[in-house]
Steps between C-alpha positions, in 0.01 A plus 500: 500500500564399858677186624447355844837426662444213745712327760686221317520143621850501643502121542663527841215495748132431554469786747433866429766726349572834666572817304823657630544810283425645160793616287285719274222751566158546350519691174849385406582310179593132536649244265433130464749310718572803721501427874202684647491381859651276764294236683568260782399136510550262789834403343659808347473860385432508126461750216191521280536620140256684280301293252451787255637829372294809572413729789429406861147634535414369845663310786254270670712345777684697765825396672403261776198358318491121478366356174457164338610411148256650250394799708522847346823694556464790258351623174723573198367713216630581153448876547648737755247581773393862533547484876635252747235249592439432867627183657219251555570222750455144380265271694748311714552383852631791709864465598739731688642747249864532413802276484796472735642840398165671553467345843851619588416855394181490708691371798745788478218758528277323752548544876640192671210484743254474214710246309508268797122469487460449127496162322804446281394387151702226333590499134386211284851354510510525880159334528617215278818455703296489820266234362781288356713510813205422724407207276862385499535506877166326551532227236874430461664300781810716543815382670820696548872428483772746596874509448775751429762557232841660481437829319866589447525344150210723393659805661829426325329473163299819557812690607684386187269730297394777739362717221266223390371439854356154431165455674491250787183352353692410184726266699198345672310446174803349327563259790133403530476444123798263506369314806158454337670308217588234758171512694238515226215392727497859626411604146171310514164627617241312704179457304208263564708253702779485245819688419511690173850588369557866416536599137733790577849546640492819701561645844322810628591761760250697707510876435323748726397833351265752658356232728425255220686176433611391156705200392781569254571177312832396342498206259768230511705665779732197522635576151570867580770653714401700809622810316268431205209429732570823692489711184180334381342527843581869544350577159185304581457660844550847350219429255273377781562818700441713192153348467572284195189282476683227310772478767236481774314217331503183708740240360540145630811384684612174659614671819490848648788668680419757769771709660467731801872523568506865400256582781719346767283191550716203597255219428135452404267239357295592192165367375502279190372676188269246327512318264868488600584252774785682676637845574853582613556789742836672559601714796780752535866418460692582818826402674464216750746297706583158351753236589757436229786256560449525875503882508210742531493740205256748352317395186221675306202266480133523407195292586279305261151381591313267266121480524373190319177314422504168689259349246774523237830454685605353832753642742798300376444596137454868589812489718698364204382789286587756766847350537548513123415872501757560775765309306431707188525827694824401671664380178460825307 
């Protein structure tokens, strides 16, 4: 008996789903619930499990093929095949083969002159990010507020436990979470000329890995210490970088933190990640000259830039939120 193994409905997207790689080969035994392949939707990389126990008789979709839910992936039989069956491509829209790692390997072996003339394919996640950010910039009336904060309380707390090396983002997420408790309008989303309150209490942080952006979300950051947030965040980011599909799954947040301080950037303005209505960008912490009690002294400070949706909050309200974040950071 043969069973047709079809692309499942992953309930994450209406677009096609790209095959990334197979974890088994034709002719090998498989078990029900065993992960057979990895696929990529427009939101995340996910694992697909076998629906039966038996032998993988034929693979019908190559890495790089784009399929819709219900299209044939493979054939599973209850008897071992006498010889490996050839791979038969599934009828699907042609897409550039390979994921980010494959493209990197190709780049390493391709002359630079040739690379410069070749189109650079985007992963499904990159395509989604491009569409969402373009839509955000075109439809959300952004405005921007910038200020700075004394970073020395954070440095002092980090230096108190050098082995733990508390992540900077943990301080930012904790401060933003506490400030959001006082400025709950920033936890609403704009929908059909009305504001809909969020049903979650979470702050996300943008994570870049292999050219793709993910948002690592921490729930109730106001109730956790920066040290607790740092531990949770490092674990989550490690799972994202290891390819954990569950960790890469898109989760809602009230606000996203984005930090380029580690790259040396002093200040920048980010694009709001809908349906959120604001995003908070942090630059690098560096010594600057400040006047304290009539004397010029050096103080380590960092910049904060808030990008906000003017349909939801006005300048004064957003300024109050930004000031609350600064106060939280400086009172650590």
